[in-house]
Structures are given as structure tokens and as C-alpha cells.
C-alpha positions in Angstrom: -98.2 -57.7 61.7 -95.4 -57.2 64.4 -92.8 -57.8 62.2 -94.4 -55.7 59.0 -94.5 -52.9 61.3 -90.8 -53.2 62.6 -89.6 -53.2 59.0 -91.7 -50.1 58.2 -90.5 -48.2 61.2 -87.3 -49.2 60.0 -88.2 -48.3 56.7 -89.3 -44.8 57.6 -86.4 -44.0 59.4 -83.8 -44.8 56.5 -86.3 -42.3 54.4 -86.5 -39.5 57.2 -82.6 -39.7 57.1 -82.0 -39.2 53.3 -84.3 -36.8 53.1 -83.0 -34.5 55.8 -79.2 -35.1 54.9 -80.6 -34.2 51.0 -81.8 -30.8 52.0 -79.5 -30.1 54.7 -76.4 -28.2 53.2 -73.9 -26.2 55.0 -72.9 -22.7 53.2 -69.4 -23.4 53.1 -67.6 -25.8 51.4 -68.4 -29.2 53.3 -65.3 -31.4 54.5 -64.6 -33.9 57.2 -63.7 -32.7 61.0 -63.0 -36.1 61.8 -66.4 -37.6 62.9 -66.7 -40.9 64.0 -69.6 -43.2 65.6 -70.0 -46.3 66.7 -73.6 -48.3 65.8 -74.9 -50.8 68.2 -77.1 -53.6 66.1 -78.6 -55.8 69.6 -81.4 -57.8 67.8 -83.6 -58.2 64.5 -83.6 -55.4 61.4 -82.3 -52.1 61.7 -81.2 -48.9 60.1 -78.6 -46.5 61.2 -77.4 -43.4 59.9 -73.7 -41.9 59.5 -73.5 -38.0 58.2 -70.5 -36.3 57.1 -69.3 -33.3 55.3 -67.0 -34.3 52.9 -64.6 -32.6 50.7 -64.0 -34.1 47.2 -61.1 -37.0 47.9 -61.8 -37.5 51.2 -63.0 -40.8 52.7 -65.5 -42.3 54.8 -64.5 -45.9 56.6 -66.7 -48.6 57.8 -65.9 -51.7 60.1 -68.0 -54.3 61.8 -67.5 -56.6 64.7 -69.7 -59.4 65.4 -72.2 -61.4 63.1 -74.6 -60.1 60.5 -77.3 -62.0 58.8 -78.1 -59.2 56.6 -75.8 -56.2 56.2 -75.6 -53.2 53.4 -74.6 -49.5 53.3 -76.1 -47.1 51.0 -74.7 -43.7 50.1 -76.7 -40.6 49.3 -76.3 -36.4 48.9 -74.5 -34.7 46.1 -75.2 -38.5 44.5 -77.7 -40.5 43.7 -78.6 -43.1 46.3 -76.2 -46.0 45.5 -76.1 -49.5 47.3 -71.7 -49.8 48.4 -71.9 -53.5 49.7 -74.5 -55.7 50.1 -73.5 -58.3 53.0 -71.2 -58.2 55.9 -67.9 -59.3 54.2 -68.1 -56.3 51.2 -69.4 -54.1 53.8 -66.7 -54.4 56.5 -63.4 -52.7 55.7 -65.2 -50.6 53.3 -63.8 -47.1 52.4 -65.8 -44.7 50.1 -64.1 -41.5 48.8 -66.2 -38.6 47.7 -65.8 -37.5 44.3 -67.4 -34.2 45.3 -67.6 -31.9 48.0 -71.0 -32.5 50.1 -72.8 -33.3 53.0 -73.0 -36.9 52.7 -75.7 -39.6 54.5 -74.6 -43.3 54.7 -77.4 -45.3 55.7 -76.2 -48.7 57.4 -79.0 -51.9 57.4 -78.5 -55.3 59.2 -80.0 -58.0 60.9 -78.8 -59.6 63.9 -80.1 -62.1 66.0 -82.4 -61.5 69.3 -84.3 -58.7 69.8 -83.6 -55.0 70.6 -85.1 -53.2 73.2 -85.8 -50.3 70.8 -86.3 -51.8 67.8 -85.8 -50.2 64.6 -84.3 -47.0 66.4 -80.6 -45.7 66.5 -78.5 -46.5 69.4 -75.3 -44.6 70.1 -72.5 -45.7 72.7 -69.4 -43.9 73.6 -67.7 -47.3 74.5 -70.2 -49.9 72.4 -70.1 -53.6 72.9 -68.1 -55.7 70.9 -70.8 -58.0 69.9 -72.7 -56.6 66.2 -71.5 -53.0 66.3 -70.5 -50.7 63.2 -67.8 -48.4 63.9 -67.7 -45.3 60.6 -65.7 -42.5 60.7 -64.7 -40.3 58.0 -60.8 -39.3 57.1 -59.6 -35.7 56.3 -58.2 -34.9 53.1 -54.6 -33.7 53.7 -53.9 -30.5 53.0 -50.1 -30.3 53.4 -48.1 -27.3 54.9 -45.9 -24.7 53.9 -42.8 -27.0 55.2 -44.2 -29.5 52.9 -44.6 -27.2 49.8 -40.8 -25.7 50.3 -39.8 -29.5 50.8 -41.2 -30.6 47.5 -39.7 -27.6 45.8 -36.6 -28.3 47.0 -36.7 -31.8 45.9 -37.1 -31.0 42.3 -34.6 -28.2 42.6 -32.1 -31.2 43.5 -33.6 -33.2 40.4 -32.9 -30.4 38.0 -29.8 -29.5 39.1 -28.9 -33.0 38.5 -29.7 -33.5 35.3 -28.6 -30.6 33.8 -25.0 -30.8 35.7 -24.6 -34.3 35.3 -25.3 -34.3 31.5 -23.8 -31.1 30.6 -20.5 -32.4 32.3 -20.6 -35.6 30.5 -21.5 -34.0 27.4 -18.4 -31.5 28.2 -16.2 -34.3 28.4 -17.4 -36.5 25.5 -16.7 -33.6 23.1 -13.2 -32.4 24.6 -12.3 -36.3 24.0 -13.2 -36.3 20.2 -11.6 -32.9 19.6 -8.3 -34.3 21.1 -8.9 -38.0 19.1 -9.7 -36.4 15.8 -6.7 -33.5 15.8 -8.6 -30.7 17.1 -12.1 -29.0 18.0 -15.3 -29.2 16.4 -16.0 -32.7 15.3 -18.5 -32.3 17.5 -21.8 -30.2 17.5 -22.1 -30.0 21.1 -18.8 -28.1 21.9 -18.6 -25.1 23.4 -15.1 -23.5 25.0 -11.6 -23.2 24.9 -9.8 -26.4 23.4 -5.7 -27.0 22.6 -3.3 -29.7 22.2 -0.1 -30.6 21.5 -1.0 -33.3 19.0 1.2 -33.6 15.7 1.0 -36.1 12.6 3.0 -38.4 14.2 2.9 -38.0 18.0 3.1 -41.4 20.2 1.9 -38.7 23.3 -0.7 -36.5 23.4 -1.6 -34.1 26.3 -4.6 -31.7 25.8 -6.9 -29.2 27.5 -10.2 -28.2 27.2 -12.5 -25.0 28.6 -16.1 -25.3 27.6 -18.9 -23.4 29.1 -22.9 -23.6 28.6 -25.6 -21.4 29.7 -29.3 -22.5 30.9 -32.8 -21.0 29.8 -36.2 -21.9 30.6 -37.2 -23.9 34.4 -33.5 -23.9 35.1 -31.3 -20.6 34.6 -27.6 -20.8 35.3 -24.6 -22.0 33.8 -22.2 -24.9 33.8 -18.3 -24.4 33.0 -15.8 -27.7 32.8 -12.0 -27.9 32.2 -10.5 -31.0 31.3 -7.2 -32.5 31.0 -5.9 -35.3 29.5 -3.3 -37.3 27.9 -3.1 -40.4 25.6 -0.2 -43.0 23.9 -0.2 -44.7 20.7 -0.7 -48.7 21.0 -1.1 -49.5 17.8 -0.9 -47.7 14.2 -4.8 -46.5 14.6 -4.9 -47.3 18.6 -4.7 -44.8 21.3 -5.6 -45.0 25.1 -5.6 -41.9 27.3 -6.7 -40.9 31.1 -8.4 -37.6 32.1 -9.5 -35.7 34.8 -12.1 -32.7 34.7 -13.1 -29.8 36.7 -16.9 -28.9 37.1 -19.0 -26.1 38.4 -22.3 -25.8 38.0 -24.4 -22.6 39.5 -27.8 -23.2 39.0 -31.3 -21.3 40.1 -34.4 -23.5 40.1 -38.1 -22.5 40.9 -36.0 -19.8 43.1 -33.9 -22.5 45.1 -30.2 -21.7 44.5 -28.3 -25.1 43.6 -24.3 -25.8 42.9 -22.7 -28.8 42.2 -19.0 -28.8 41.7 -17.1 -31.8 40.5 -13.4 -33.5 40.4 -13.6 -36.1 37.4 -11.5 -39.0 36.1 -11.5 -41.6 33.6 -9.9 -43.7 30.9 -10.4 -42.8 27.1 -9.8 -44.6 23.9 -9.9 -44.5 20.0 -9.9 -47.1 17.8 -8.9 -45.7 13.9 -11.1 -48.1 11.2 -9.2 -47.1 7.9 -8.7 -43.7 7.1 -12.0 -42.2 7.3 -14.0 -43.9 10.5 -13.0 -44.3 14.4 -14.5 -44.9 17.0 -14.1 -43.3 20.4 -15.3 -43.7 24.1 -15.0 -43.1 27.6 -16.0 -44.0 31.4 -16.3 -41.7 34.1 -16.2 -41.5 37.9 -17.0 -38.7 39.9 -18.4 -37.7 43.6 -19.9 -34.0 43.2 -20.6 -31.9 46.0 -23.7 -30.7 46.2 -25.6 -27.4 47.7 -29.2 -27.6 47.6 -30.9 -24.6 49.1 -28.3 -24.6 52.2 -28.4 -28.6 52.2 -25.1 -29.5 51.5 -23.9 -33.5 50.7 -22.0 -35.9 48.0 -23.8 -37.8 45.3 -22.0 -40.6 43.3 -21.8 -40.3 39.2 -20.9 -42.8 37.1 -20.9 -41.8 33.0 -20.0 -43.2 29.9 -19.8 -42.2 26.0 -19.8 -44.2 22.7 -19.2 -42.3 19.4 -18.3 -43.6 15.8 -17.2 -40.9 13.9 -16.7 -40.5 10.0 -14.8 -37.9 7.7 -15.1 -37.8 4.1 -15.5 -34.9 1.3 -18.2 -34.5 -0.9 -18.0 -32.0 -4.1 -15.1 -30.4 -2.6 -16.6 -30.3 0.9 -15.3 -32.1 3.9 -18.0 -33.7 5.4 -17.8 -35.0 9.5 -20.6 -37.2 10.6 -20.7 -39.0 14.1 -23.2 -41.3 15.9 -23.0 -41.8 19.6 -24.6 -42.4 23.1 -23.7 -41.0 26.2 -25.4 -41.2 29.6 -24.7 -40.8 33.5 -26.0 -41.6 36.8 -26.0 -40.0 39.9 -27.5 -41.8 43.7 -27.9 -38.6 45.8 -27.9 -39.8 49.8 -30.7 -38.6 52.3 -29.8 -35.1 53.3 -31.7 -32.8 55.4 -35.1 -32.7 54.0 -33.9 -34.5 51.3 -34.9 -38.3 50.8 -32.3 -40.7 48.8 -32.8 -40.9 44.8 -31.3 -41.7 42.0 -31.1 -39.7 38.2 -30.7 -41.5 35.0 -30.2 -40.3 32.1 -29.3 -41.3 28.1 -28.8 -39.3 24.8 -28.4 -41.0 21.4 -27.2 -38.4 19.0 -26.7 -38.2 15.3 -25.3 -35.5 13.3 -23.3 -33.9 10.6 -21.0 -31.0 10.2 -20.5 -29.6 6.8 -16.9 -27.6 6.3 -16.7 -25.3 3.2 -13.4 -24.1 1.8 -10.1 -25.4 1.2 -8.0 -22.3 2.3 -7.3 -21.1 5.6 -10.6 -19.6 6.5 -12.9 -22.1 6.8 -16.9 -22.0 7.3 -19.2 -24.6 8.7 -22.6 -25.4 9.4 -23.7 -28.2 11.7 -27.0 -29.6 12.9 -27.6 -32.8 14.8 -30.8 -34.8 16.4 -30.7 -35.9 19.7 -32.8 -38.5 21.7 -33.1 -38.2 25.8 -34.1 -40.6 28.1 -34.6 -39.5 31.4 -35.4 -41.2 34.9 -35.7 -39.6 37.9 -36.9 -41.9 40.6 -39.7 -44.1 38.7 -40.5 -40.7 36.0 -39.5 -40.9 33.1 -39.1 -37.8 31.0 -38.3 -38.7 27.4 -38.1 -36.1 24.1 -36.5 -35.1 21.1 -34.7 -32.2 20.2 -32.5 -30.7 17.0 -29.1 -29.0 17.9 -28.0 -26.1 15.4 -24.0 -24.9 15.2 -22.3 -22.5 13.0 -19.1 -21.4 12.7 -15.3 -21.1 11.2 -12.0 -22.1 11.6 -9.0 -20.5 10.7 -5.3 -22.2 10.2 -1.9 -20.5 10.8 0.9 -22.4 11.1 0.7 -25.1 13.6 -2.3 -23.5 15.4 -6.1 -23.8 14.6 -8.9 -21.2 15.8 -12.0 -22.0 15.6 -15.3 -20.3 16.8 -18.7 -21.6 16.9 -22.3 -20.8 18.0 -24.7 -24.1 18.8 -27.7 -24.3 20.7 -30.3 -27.2 21.9 -32.3 -28.4 24.6 -30.5 -30.6 28.0 -34.2 -31.1 29.5 -37.3 -31.0 28.0 -38.2 -27.3 29.7 -34.7 -26.4 29.5 -32.4 -24.5 26.3 -28.8 -24.6 26.6 -26.7 -22.4 24.3 -23.5 -21.0 24.4 -20.1 -19.2 22.0 -17.4 -21.4 21.8 -13.6 -19.7 21.3 -11.4 -22.8 20.3 -7.6 -23.1 19.7 -5.4 -26.4 19.2 -1.5 -26.1 18.5 0.6 -29.5 17.1 3.5 -30.0 17.9 
């Protein structure tokens, strides 16, 4: 009978606790205020109540000490009463995450050896003994600070600038090299700038230069300018090997943060002809760009490459220039100020065709390309397809050729790039 009455009193305590928790809801949104309680189980069967207001995402945790013959924890309040664990092993170290805001009640039941002086009653002490105790506490959700938000905005600006500046600089060098090695500008639809060359029909040595620019519109706004110089020599009848140096400057605004990137790049390049109509070009690039991200300055390390197959042929009186290529870059950024160290990787595959009309000095053209972008920022990957369209004309007079074109596409999934090209090549 005594055992029956003890268990009845314990059950009544649990039911009363659940009922009280269900009916007492605060007017404001409940949240954890760092509540923590330790409950002593000094013998027999006992139930204890831990109450905490929790916002969605906040947690309550439980730690056990001693030896419990029986143990379980139930949760109630804004959720249906549910068992969270059924023995000491599963209850010890338990963490419950609130799925919605509310005043939660956690009923902690346990059976231990010995007899309690006040059986069935809650015992709360400031310094409980280490034997047969349960400690319950809640953890407030991290709400962040203005400094945290500003640091994230600056970090996002750093990533966006790296992607835009790195990709555009790599594309500019790729364009300039292909223009130089194939007798003039325009064979690559992404060209944008001014090109000149000393290459002639029988030149063993060639020197060339290109000035190219690109504007951005979207999540990233601003521009990137690139000036490239190069020279190459003939190794065999259809093989050339050269070196280039390129100076690039990007001025960007991303999420209200101003970013500049200034880089001096160097590297080798080559061209290998296959018959009269085909060739393969490639390059490698190395740079240490200087970044200024919202006032934080540092040097990054950039490596890039490009490999492209080109074909030129006639179709019903129209000259067709086609290409299939892949280019990419990687940038390693050190920790600086509030910015953590990070690595950015980008690879772009492209396929395209340019149709040049007419046989006279003035020759208009249209170009179309498809690009696949694969970008990795830390562990976050962004992939997308985008078209690139171009149009313009070339005008040949003597040893010189003037090219004017307009092209546009996407450099990032949320940023467009476009520009006007005015190019001139001079052969000696």
C-alpha cells in the first residue's frame, strides 16, 4: 500500500506539472534565459520538473550522475507529450532542440536505491551531491551581432571579387593570346578591348599587345581592365612558344562593400598547328594580386590556365571560326583582419562559333557561344550554364585591320558582364 501511495503521489506531481506548463504561456515570445537546475534523486521513484521558455532552435540538455535503475524524460508544452529517452544511457547527455517557440516542460523520472526523506518531492540544491543527480539547462540561440553581420558581408564581398576579378583576368589573357596567335582579334567571342600585333605572314618573332575591359552588372557592379604584352618565336613550321606579362585592375562594389584587386601576371603560352585549318593554344598564369576588401589589404596567390582548340573553314562563302576550350583559375586568400583564410576555384568550359560574312574589306560577323561555369568557394559549389552573344565588323586596309564588336554574357550566376570592343592589328 505504501508503495502504491508513493507512486500515486509521484504520478500526481507529474500530471500537475504538465497541466501547469500547458496553461502558462507568456505574452512575449518565449526564449531561453540561461535556466539551469540540478535535481537530487536520493532513493526510490521520483519525478522532477524542469521548465524553460525556448525559442525555435534553442536547446535543453540533461546530464546524469550516479546510478539510476530507471530513467526517462518527457517533453510537453507547445508539443504533444513525448518520451525523449527511456534509460540512463540514452538520457545522459540528451539534447533537445525546440522546433517552435513556447514554454516547455521536461518531466524527469528516475528510480534509485535507498529511500528519500521526502519521497515524490522535488529537491533543488545550489550544490547538489554528485551521487544520483540530474542537471538540466537550456542554451540560448546565437542571435549574432552587428559585427558578425558586417564580417559576413565583407567575407561575401571578398568571395565575389575573387570570382569576378580572377575569371575576367583569365578570360582577358586567354582572348589576347588567341587573338595574337591566330593573326588578329576576334576569334574568341569573349574578347573586349584593343589589340595590336607585329605578326606578319612569315614572321619568326612576334610582339603584340592588348587592352581589354569588362563591365559588371548585378550582384557585383564595377569594371575590370587588363593590359597584356607578349612575344613568341617559331619553333617549327606550325608551332610557336612565347611569354606574356599582364597588368589587371578591378574596381568593384559588392553588397555595399568596395573592393579593388590589382595584379601583375606572367606566364608562358604556345600554339601548335594541325594542318591548315586547326590549331591548339594554351597558357599558364601566375600572379600575386593585391586586394583591398572594405579597407582590409592583403596579397592573394592566383594560378590560372587555358587550353583551346580552334578551327577555321569556309561554308557557302562564309568564313567560320569555331572553338572548344576550357580555362580556370584558383586563388588562395590568407587570413587578414576579420577575414578568414579561404580558397576560390573556378573552371569554365566554352564552345562557340563566329560567322564572318563577305569577302570585301568590310566584313560583319555574328558570334554565339555556350559556357558552363563550375565555381567552388570553400565547400560551396555554384554551377550554371550561360550563353554569350557577340556581333560586330572588321575593316581591313593595307597591313592593318580594325575590329569593332559588342558581346555579353555572365561571369557569375547573379552577375552579367558586357562591353564594347575596338581592336586594331598591324602586321609587318
